[in-house]
C-alpha positions as CSV (number, residue, x, y, z in Angstrom):
1,X,86.5,90.0,110.4
2,X,85.6,90.3,114.1
3,X,89.3,91.1,115.1
4,X,90.5,94.6,114.2
5,X,93.0,93.2,111.7
6,X,91.6,89.8,111.0
7,X,92.7,88.1,107.7
8,X,90.1,87.8,105.0
9,X,88.4,84.5,104.8
10,X,88.4,82.2,101.8
11,X,84.8,83.1,101.1
12,X,85.6,86.8,101.2
13,X,88.7,86.3,98.9
14,X,86.5,84.3,96.4
15,X,84.0,87.2,96.3
16,X,86.8,89.7,95.8
17,X,88.1,87.6,92.9
18,X,84.7,87.5,91.5
19,X,84.3,91.2,91.6
20,X,87.7,91.7,90.0
21,X,86.3,89.9,87.0
22,X,82.8,91.4,87.2
23,X,83.1,94.7,89.3
24,X,79.5,95.7,88.6
25,X,78.0,92.3,88.1
26,X,74.6,91.6,89.8
27,X,74.4,89.7,93.0
28,X,72.5,87.0,91.1
29,X,75.4,86.6,88.6
30,X,78.0,86.7,91.3
31,X,76.0,84.3,93.5
32,X,75.5,81.8,90.8
33,X,79.3,81.6,90.1
34,X,80.1,81.4,93.8
35,X,77.4,78.8,94.5
36,X,75.5,80.9,97.1
37,X,72.3,82.9,97.1
38,X,72.3,86.6,96.0
39,X,71.3,87.8,99.5
40,X,74.4,86.0,101.1
41,X,76.6,87.6,98.5
42,X,75.3,91.0,99.1
43,X,75.6,90.7,102.8
44,X,79.1,89.5,102.5
45,X,80.1,92.5,100.4
46,X,78.3,94.9,102.7
47,X,80.4,93.6,105.6
48,X,83.6,93.9,103.5
49,X,82.9,97.5,102.5
50,X,81.7,98.5,106.0
51,X,85.2,97.5,107.3
52,X,86.9,99.1,104.4
53,X,88.4,95.7,103.5
54,X,87.4,95.8,99.8
55,X,85.9,98.3,97.4
56,X,85.0,98.9,93.8
57,X,86.1,102.1,92.0
58,X,86.3,103.4,88.4
59,X,89.7,103.5,86.6
60,X,90.9,104.8,83.2
61,X,90.1,102.6,80.2
62,X,92.8,102.1,77.5
63,X,91.6,104.9,75.4
64,X,91.8,107.4,78.3
65,X,95.3,106.2,79.1
66,X,96.3,107.1,75.6
67,X,95.0,110.6,76.2
68,X,96.3,111.7,79.6
69,X,99.8,111.7,81.0
70,X,100.8,109.3,83.8
71,X,104.1,109.4,85.6
72,X,105.8,107.5,88.4
73,X,107.2,110.2,90.7
74,X,109.9,109.6,93.4
75,X,109.9,112.2,96.1
76,X,112.8,112.7,98.6
77,X,112.4,114.2,102.0
78,X,113.9,113.7,105.5
79,X,112.8,110.4,107.1
80,X,111.0,112.2,110.0
81,X,109.0,114.2,107.5
82,X,107.9,111.4,105.2
83,X,104.6,110.9,107.1
84,X,103.7,114.5,106.9
85,X,104.6,114.9,103.3
86,X,102.7,111.8,102.4
87,X,99.5,113.1,104.2
88,X,99.8,116.4,102.3
89,X,100.2,114.6,98.9
90,X,97.3,112.2,99.6
91,X,95.0,115.2,99.5
92,X,96.0,116.1,95.9
93,X,93.5,115.1,93.2
94,X,96.4,114.3,90.8
95,X,98.0,111.8,93.2
96,X,96.5,108.5,92.3
97,X,98.6,106.3,94.6
98,X,101.1,107.3,97.3
99,X,103.6,104.7,98.8
100,X,106.1,105.0,101.5
101,X,109.2,103.1,100.5
102,X,112.5,101.6,101.5
103,X,114.7,102.8,98.6
104,X,116.7,105.8,97.4
105,X,113.5,108.0,97.8
106,X,111.1,108.0,100.8
107,X,108.0,108.3,98.6
108,X,106.8,106.8,95.3
109,X,103.6,108.2,93.7
110,X,101.5,107.4,90.7
111,X,100.5,110.7,89.2
112,X,98.0,111.5,86.5
113,X,97.4,114.8,84.7
114,X,95.4,115.9,81.6
115,X,98.5,116.4,79.5
116,X,102.3,116.8,79.6
117,X,102.1,120.5,80.2
118,X,100.0,119.9,83.3
119,X,102.3,117.1,84.4
120,X,105.3,119.4,84.0
121,X,103.8,122.2,86.0
122,X,102.9,119.7,88.8
123,X,106.3,118.0,89.0
124,X,108.5,121.1,88.3
125,X,106.6,123.8,90.2
126,X,104.0,122.4,92.6
127,X,105.8,119.4,94.3
128,X,109.1,121.0,94.9
129,X,107.4,123.9,96.7
130,X,105.8,121.6,99.3
131,X,107.4,121.9,102.8
132,X,110.0,119.2,103.5
133,X,110.3,118.0,99.9
134,X,113.9,117.9,98.9
135,X,113.9,116.0,95.6
136,X,111.5,115.1,92.9
137,X,112.2,112.6,90.0
138,X,109.6,111.9,87.5
139,X,109.4,109.0,85.0
140,X,106.9,109.6,82.3
141,X,104.9,106.6,81.1
142,X,105.3,106.2,77.3
143,X,103.2,103.1,77.1
144,X,101.1,101.2,79.8
145,X,101.4,97.5,79.2
146,X,99.0,96.8,82.1
147,X,97.6,98.6,85.1
148,X,96.7,97.5,88.6
149,X,92.9,97.2,87.8
150,X,93.7,94.1,85.7
151,X,95.6,92.3,88.5
152,X,93.8,89.1,89.7
153,X,94.0,87.0,92.8
154,X,93.5,83.2,92.4
155,X,90.7,82.4,94.7
156,X,88.2,80.9,92.3
157,X,88.0,77.5,90.6
158,X,88.7,77.6,86.8
159,X,85.0,77.0,86.0
160,X,84.0,79.9,88.3
161,X,86.5,82.2,86.6
162,X,85.3,81.1,83.1
163,X,81.7,81.9,84.0
164,X,82.6,85.5,85.1
165,X,85.5,86.4,82.9
166,X,83.7,88.0,80.0
167,X,86.2,89.5,77.5
168,X,86.4,93.3,77.6
169,X,85.0,95.0,74.6
170,X,87.5,96.6,72.3
171,X,87.2,100.4,72.0
172,X,85.2,101.4,69.0
173,X,86.7,104.8,68.1
174,X,90.1,106.1,67.4
175,X,91.9,107.3,70.5
176,X,91.7,111.0,69.8
177,X,88.1,111.0,68.7
178,X,86.6,110.7,72.1
179,X,86.9,112.6,75.4
180,X,85.5,113.0,78.9
181,X,83.1,116.1,79.3
182,X,81.9,117.9,82.4
183,X,78.9,115.6,82.8
184,X,81.2,112.5,82.7
185,X,83.5,114.1,85.2
186,X,80.5,114.6,87.7
187,X,79.5,111.0,87.1
188,X,83.0,109.7,87.7
189,X,83.3,111.8,90.9
190,X,80.2,109.9,92.3
191,X,81.4,106.5,91.3
192,X,84.7,107.1,93.0
193,X,82.8,107.0,96.3
194,X,81.1,103.7,95.3
195,X,81.9,102.0,92.1
196,X,78.9,99.7,92.5
197,X,76.4,102.5,93.0
198,X,73.1,101.9,91.2
199,X,72.1,103.9,88.1
200,X,69.3,105.5,90.2
201,X,71.5,106.6,93.1
202,X,74.0,108.1,90.6
203,X,71.2,109.8,88.8
204,X,70.0,111.3,92.0
205,X,73.5,112.6,92.9
206,X,74.2,114.2,89.5
207,X,70.7,115.4,88.7
208,X,70.0,113.2,85.7
209,X,67.7,110.3,84.8
210,X,68.8,106.7,85.5
211,X,68.5,106.0,81.7
212,X,70.9,108.9,81.0
213,X,73.4,107.6,83.6
214,X,73.3,104.1,82.2
215,X,73.7,105.4,78.6
216,X,76.7,107.5,79.6
217,X,78.4,104.7,81.5
218,X,77.8,102.3,78.7
219,X,79.2,104.8,76.2
220,X,82.4,105.5,78.4
221,X,82.9,101.7,78.8
222,X,82.3,101.0,75.1
223,X,84.7,103.7,73.9
224,X,87.5,102.5,76.3
225,X,87.4,105.6,78.4
226,X,86.3,103.8,81.6
227,X,86.6,100.5,83.3
228,X,86.0,99.3,86.9
229,X,88.3,97.6,89.4
230,X,87.9,95.8,92.7
231,X,90.6,96.5,95.3
232,X,91.1,95.2,98.8
233,X,93.3,95.4,101.9
234,X,96.1,93.4,100.5
235,X,98.0,92.8,103.7
236,X,94.9,91.1,105.1
237,X,94.4,89.1,102.0
238,X,97.9,87.5,101.9
239,X,99.7,90.0,99.7
240,X,101.6,92.1,102.2
241,X,104.6,92.8,99.9
242,X,104.7,95.2,97.0
243,X,107.9,95.8,95.1
244,X,108.7,98.2,92.2
245,X,111.5,97.3,89.8
246,X,113.2,99.7,87.4
247,X,114.6,97.8,84.4
248,X,116.6,98.2,81.2
249,X,115.3,96.2,78.2
250,X,116.8,96.3,74.7
251,X,114.7,99.0,72.9
252,X,113.9,96.6,70.0
253,X,112.6,94.0,72.5
254,X,110.8,96.3,74.9
255,X,107.2,95.6,73.6
256,X,107.8,91.8,73.4
257,X,109.2,91.7,77.0
258,X,106.5,94.0,78.3
259,X,103.8,91.9,76.7
260,X,105.3,88.7,78.3
261,X,105.6,90.2,81.8
262,X,102.0,91.3,81.9
263,X,101.0,87.5,81.9
264,X,102.9,86.9,85.1
265,X,100.4,86.5,88.1
266,X,102.5,88.8,90.3
267,X,102.5,91.7,87.9
268,X,100.3,94.6,89.0
269,X,101.6,97.4,86.8
270,X,104.0,97.3,83.8
271,X,104.9,100.4,81.8
272,X,107.5,101.7,79.4
273,X,109.0,104.9,81.0
274,X,111.2,107.8,80.3
275,X,114.5,108.4,82.1
276,X,117.6,106.3,82.8
277,X,115.6,103.1,82.6
278,X,112.9,102.2,80.1
279,X,110.7,99.6,81.9
280,X,108.9,99.5,85.2
281,X,107.2,96.6,86.9
282,X,105.2,96.7,90.1
283,X,104.5,93.3,91.6
284,X,102.3,92.0,94.5
285,X,104.0,89.2,96.5
286,X,103.2,87.0,99.4
287,X,106.6,87.6,101.2
288,X,109.9,89.3,101.0
289,X,111.5,86.0,100.1
290,X,109.4,86.1,96.9
291,X,111.3,89.2,95.6
292,X,114.6,87.4,94.7
293,X,112.6,84.5,93.2
294,X,110.5,86.8,91.2
295,X,113.7,88.5,89.9
296,X,115.3,85.2,89.2
297,X,112.4,84.2,87.1
298,X,112.5,87.4,85.1
299,X,116.3,86.9,84.5
300,X,115.8,83.3,83.4
301,X,112.9,84.2,81.0
302,X,114.5,87.4,79.7
303,X,118.3,87.2,79.8
304,X,118.6,90.6,78.0
305,X,116.6,92.2,80.8
306,X,118.6,94.1,83.5
307,X,117.2,95.1,86.9
308,X,118.7,98.4,87.8
309,X,116.8,99.4,90.9
310,X,114.3,98.0,93.3
311,X,112.0,99.8,95.8
312,X,110.0,97.9,98.5
313,X,106.8,99.6,99.6
314,X,106.6,100.0,103.4
315,X,103.0,101.2,103.4
316,X,100.4,102.3,100.9
317,X,99.0,105.6,102.2
318,X,96.7,106.0,99.1
319,X,95.6,103.5,96.6
320,X,93.7,104.7,93.5
321,X,92.1,107.6,95.5
322,X,91.4,105.6,98.6
323,X,93.2,106.7,101.8
324,X,94.4,103.5,103.6
325,X,95.1,102.7,107.2
326,X,98.2,100.7,108.2
327,X,96.3,97.4,107.4
328,X,95.5,98.6,103.9
329,X,91.8,99.2,104.5
330,X,90.0,102.1,103.0
331,X,89.1,104.9,105.3
332,X,88.0,107.6,102.9
333,X,88.2,108.8,99.3
334,X,90.0,111.7,97.8
335,X,88.2,112.1,94.4
336,X,90.5,112.4,91.5
337,X,90.3,115.4,89.1
338,X,93.1,115.0,86.8
339,X,91.7,117.5,84.4
340,X,92.0,120.4,86.8
341,X,95.0,122.7,87.0
342,X,97.5,121.2,89.5
343,X,97.8,123.2,92.7
344,X,99.5,122.6,96.0
345,X,97.2,122.1,99.1
346,X,100.1,122.8,101.5
């Protein structure tokens, strides 16, 4: 990583894959699976994070996704204003991901809010009032089959994956019986800066004991409100292409098709959505030529599935709260606060 935009090495990709499987695993656990000593693993990770080439962050667990409202929002503006609008949107705490696109709309955003009312206010009142925004089209997620935190690269041997890939615990309470409180929100805000932060450093930041922090994190994870993900600079790791497909699936087969699509290695996000089309797929690919091959595979496996629209991402400006440079590296974090009242920052 000596060059300003050097590609990630095989050793670095292996570590990233290991952290995708065990985002908060100890250096000893990770080192054992990778066949290197813990000090080497820690040093390798420090180098990656120092360059912004990889990072660990918190993400919503399945129970939290059941409680909040998520939407894929397309935003139209003049071509010369797309960068300005994107920079403005990246500062919004409800904007999870912001992409500049080649498609009908200039921007595609993943937005999260505490409920449908807050999402309605944000998409109907806040976004259209932003200078240079000419059109807003929101597709509400009605069911998330899989989200980007579960996407994996294939950089480990099968035995290494088996050692690290511990099944996620199933939530232990009904979806509506658990929630995030103010103390949890303060903890999540600190984790957004470093998802591998120690219990003690988190405790110091939020003014609690390390045992209290550990107990809260264990509870949030056990109840399915919180999970962790490892992201990286995808263009430097061999995945420079991201495509979003809007599809029509027979309603009586939507669940079956969605469950099948999430098993494809290219699938990053897959969701049932509102609007003119009922299914969305976001895929990570190695090249533009992989797009028609991916679509052909979908058509062969699911003849009843119709691809209605496709959007190619030109650049990710924000990825799950991290502001990215043109090479996909994290430069800073805009902490999410999806529970607050949506408001424009200009």
